C-alpha positions in Angstrom: 136.0 61.7 123.9 132.5 62.1 125.4 130.1 63.7 123.0 127.1 64.9 124.9 123.7 66.4 124.0 121.8 68.2 126.8 118.1 68.7 126.2 116.1 71.4 128.0 113.3 72.9 125.9 111.4 74.4 128.8 111.6 78.0 130.1 114.4 80.5 130.8 114.9 79.5 134.4 115.1 75.8 133.6 117.7 76.4 130.9 119.8 78.5 133.3 119.7 75.8 136.0 120.7 73.2 133.4 123.9 75.1 132.6 125.2 73.5 135.9 125.5 70.3 133.9 127.7 72.0 131.3 130.0 73.3 134.0 130.2 69.9 135.8 131.0 68.0 132.6 133.6 70.5 131.5 135.2 70.5 134.9 135.3 66.7 135.0 136.4 66.0 131.5 138.3 69.2 130.5 139.1 68.9 126.8 137.7 65.3 126.5 134.1 66.3 126.1 132.1 68.1 123.5 128.7 69.5 124.6 125.8 70.4 122.5 122.6 71.9 123.9 119.0 71.7 122.6 116.5 74.4 123.6 113.3 76.1 122.5 113.4 79.1 120.1 113.4 82.3 122.1 115.8 81.1 124.7 118.9 80.8 122.5 120.2 84.3 123.5 120.9 82.9 127.0 123.7 80.7 125.6 125.1 83.1 122.9 128.8 82.7 122.8 128.9 80.1 125.6 132.6 79.0 125.7 131.7 75.3 126.6 129.0 74.7 124.0 130.1 73.2 120.7 126.7 73.7 119.0 123.3 75.1 120.0 120.3 73.4 118.5 117.1 75.5 118.4 113.6 74.0 118.3 110.9 76.3 116.9 107.8 75.1 118.8 105.6 77.9 117.5 105.7 77.3 113.8 105.6 73.8 112.2 106.4 72.3 115.6 106.5 68.7 114.6 108.0 69.3 111.2 110.9 71.1 112.9 111.1 68.3 115.4 111.7 65.6 112.7 114.1 67.9 110.9 116.1 68.3 114.0 116.1 64.6 114.9 117.6 63.9 111.5 120.4 66.4 112.2 121.0 65.0 115.7 121.3 61.5 114.4 124.3 62.5 112.3 126.2 63.8 115.4 127.2 60.4 116.8 126.5 61.4 120.4 127.8 59.1 123.1 125.2 60.4 125.6 121.9 62.3 125.5 120.9 63.9 128.8 117.3 64.9 129.0 116.6 67.4 131.8 112.9 67.8 130.9 110.0 65.6 131.9 107.7 66.0 128.9 107.0 63.7 126.0 108.5 65.8 123.2 111.9 65.8 124.9 111.6 62.1 125.3 111.1 61.7 121.5 114.3 63.7 120.9 116.1 61.6 123.5 115.1 58.2 122.1 115.5 59.0 118.4 118.8 61.1 118.6 120.8 57.9 118.0 123.0 58.1 121.1 124.6 55.0 122.7 123.4 56.0 126.2 120.3 58.0 127.1 119.3 59.3 130.5 116.3 61.2 131.8 113.9 61.5 134.7 111.4 58.7 135.3 108.5 61.1 135.0 109.1 61.5 131.3 106.4 59.4 129.5 109.1 57.8 127.3 111.6 57.1 130.1 111.0 53.3 129.7 113.0 53.6 126.4 116.0 55.4 128.1 119.0 53.4 129.0 119.1 55.1 132.4 116.2 56.5 134.4 116.5 58.8 137.4 113.9 59.3 140.1 112.7 62.9 140.2 111.3 64.1 143.6 110.3 67.6 144.6 110.0 68.6 148.3 112.7 66.4 149.8 115.2 69.2 150.4 117.1 68.9 147.2 117.8 71.9 145.0 117.0 71.5 141.3 120.7 71.5 140.4 121.1 68.5 142.8 118.2 66.7 141.1 119.7 67.5 137.7 123.1 66.3 138.8 121.7 62.8 139.3 121.4 62.6 135.5 125.2 62.7 135.1 126.4 61.3 138.5 127.3 58.1 136.7 129.6 60.1 134.5 131.0 62.4 137.2 130.0 62.3 140.8 127.1 63.4 143.1 128.3 67.0 143.7 126.6 69.6 141.5 128.4 72.5 139.9 126.7 75.9 140.0 124.8 77.3 136.9 126.7 79.9 135.0 126.1 82.3 132.1 128.8 84.2 130.2 127.8 87.7 129.1 130.0 89.0 126.3 132.0 92.2 126.2 129.2 93.8 124.2 126.7 93.1 127.0 128.9 94.8 129.6 129.3 97.8 127.2 125.6 98.0 126.7 124.9 98.4 130.4 127.9 100.6 131.3 125.7 103.7 131.2 123.7 102.5 134.2 126.8 101.8 136.3 128.0 105.3 136.8 126.1 105.6 140.1 125.2 103.0 142.7 122.1 101.1 141.7 119.7 98.3 142.5 117.7 96.2 140.1 114.0 95.2 140.5 112.4 92.6 138.4 108.8 92.9 139.5 107.0 90.7 137.0 106.2 87.0 136.8 104.2 84.9 134.3 102.1 83.7 137.2 100.0 86.1 139.3 100.6 84.2 142.6 104.3 84.3 142.1 104.4 88.0 141.7 104.8 90.4 144.6 102.0 92.9 144.2 102.7 96.2 142.4 101.7 98.3 145.4 104.2 96.3 147.6 106.9 97.0 145.0 106.2 100.7 145.1 106.3 100.6 148.9 109.7 98.9 148.7 111.1 101.3 146.1 110.2 104.3 148.3 112.1 102.8 151.2 115.4 102.4 149.3 118.2 105.0 149.8 117.4 108.0 147.6 121.1 108.1 146.4 120.6 104.8 144.6 119.3 104.3 141.1 116.4 101.9 141.0 116.3 100.1 137.6 113.0 98.3 136.8 113.8 95.3 134.6 111.9 92.7 132.6 110.8 91.8 129.1 108.7 94.0 126.7 105.6 92.4 128.1 106.6 93.7 131.6 107.0 97.3 130.5 103.5 98.4 131.6 103.9 97.0 135.1 107.3 98.6 135.4 106.0 101.9 134.2 103.1 101.8 136.7 105.6 101.3 139.5 107.8 104.1 138.2 105.0 106.6 137.9 103.6 105.9 141.4 106.9 105.7 143.3 108.2 108.8 145.1 111.8 107.7 144.9 113.8 110.3 143.0 115.8 107.9 140.8 113.6 105.2 139.2 114.0 104.1 135.6 111.9 101.7 133.6 114.3 99.7 131.3 112.0 96.7 130.7 112.3 95.4 127.2 115.5 97.3 126.5 118.1 94.6 127.4 118.8 91.1 126.2 118.9 88.3 128.8 122.7 88.3 128.9 122.8 92.1 129.1 120.4 91.9 132.0 122.7 89.4 133.7 125.6 91.7 133.1 123.7 94.6 134.8 122.5 92.5 137.7 126.1 91.2 138.3 127.3 94.5 139.7 124.1 95.8 141.4 124.1 96.5 145.1 121.1 94.2 145.2 118.6 92.5 142.9 115.0 92.2 144.1 113.1 89.5 142.3 110.2 87.1 142.5 110.6 83.3 142.4 111.1 83.5 138.6 113.7 83.7 135.8 115.5 86.8 137.0 116.4 85.0 140.3 118.2 82.4 138.2 119.9 85.0 136.1 121.3 86.5 139.3 122.5 83.0 140.4 124.3 82.4 137.1 126.5 85.5 137.5 126.8 85.3 141.3 124.9 88.5 141.7 123.5 89.6 145.1 119.8 88.7 145.2 116.7 89.0 147.4 114.1 86.5 146.2 110.5 87.0 147.3 108.5 83.8 147.5 104.7 84.3 147.5 102.6 81.2 146.7 105.6 78.9 146.1 108.0 77.7 148.8 111.8 77.3 149.0 111.3 73.6 149.8 110.5 73.1 146.1 114.2 73.5 145.4 114.4 76.6 143.3 116.1 79.0 145.7 118.9 81.4 144.6 122.4 80.2 144.6 124.5 83.4 144.7 127.0 83.9 147.6 124.9 86.9 148.8 121.3 85.7 148.8 118.2 86.4 150.9 114.9 84.5 150.7 111.8 86.3 151.9 108.5 84.7 152.5 105.4 85.3 154.7 105.8 84.7 158.4 102.2 83.5 158.6 101.4 79.8 158.6 98.9 79.6 155.8 97.2 76.3 155.3 96.7 77.1 151.6 100.4 77.7 150.9 101.8 76.3 148.7 98.8 76.2 146.4 100.7 74.4 143.7 104.2 73.6 142.3 103.9 76.5 139.9 102.1 79.8 140.2 98.4 80.4 139.4 96.6 83.0 137.5 94.8 84.1 140.6 94.7 83.3 144.3 92.4 80.3 144.8 91.3 81.7 148.2 90.9 85.3 147.0 93.0 86.9 149.7 96.6 86.5 148.4 97.9 86.7 152.0 101.1 84.8 151.0 102.1 88.0 149.3 100.3 90.8 151.1 101.5 89.7 154.5 105.2 90.2 153.6 106.6 93.3 155.2 108.7 95.6 153.0 110.4 96.8 156.2 111.7 93.3 156.7 113.0 93.1 153.1 114.8 96.5 153.5 116.3 95.5 156.9 117.6 92.1 155.7 119.0 93.3 152.4 120.7 96.4 153.7 122.5 94.2 156.2 124.3 92.3 153.4 125.0 95.1 151.0 
């Protein structure tokens, strides 16, 4: 029996992509594997009721960060893991990996504590690999080199919660991002909304912190059926809603990965970041939109920035909403 701990204490999208490792191990070992998962407090609702996870460990990084770390390490050491798989590249996750007491530990070479792992994997961005392919290298010695797809499992209660929105045809828009340069501008979202068929509901999604942006778009759009539901759905309920949308319009951000994890149709708009980083959508129906202009300043970094370093934000403003509409209506 393989007893596995997967560690990914980063952000929502990172956790979603790491679920591909769960799928692969379960496919490969069937009932001969037990999988636990360690993530940061706030992301645990993503894996609520997950059928392939034996136990979910939650690290509260906001209150008594290191006290909670040592308490968790003590609990992990009692689990007799055969393997710890660390998907993250930061020191704290390395501490968990080294001290969890597993016979075998594996992580990326960029982790500061990787010299103490029993197996180290080279992590390279920009060589054409998707993130799930990079992550798969962590367990290729236990399975093979072919990655599974990430998957989330909304519960019946989540589908019931969003049933009210499914009475008419609808599309979902997730207009926000933590980073300014990853976010398609509000005026562009309004322009896009107004070009969507008037018979469709347009559901503006996001967390509570995104409600003001969604409300701004709703108030300034002329489309007759726009609703702001930001902050009203859990992550799994949002995934359940996206799953049956005609289309989901998103930035290069967590909602894109939510769509991938339920195989929902998705149009991902890349502004300052580029598909070559390996974080593109994985749904069967997927469209990637980026500027046609050859900008010497793009990409301006692996992650988004709080403002455009050049002050013009042409990687976003030069994207045509007519092109977005034409490409997405072709696949709906």
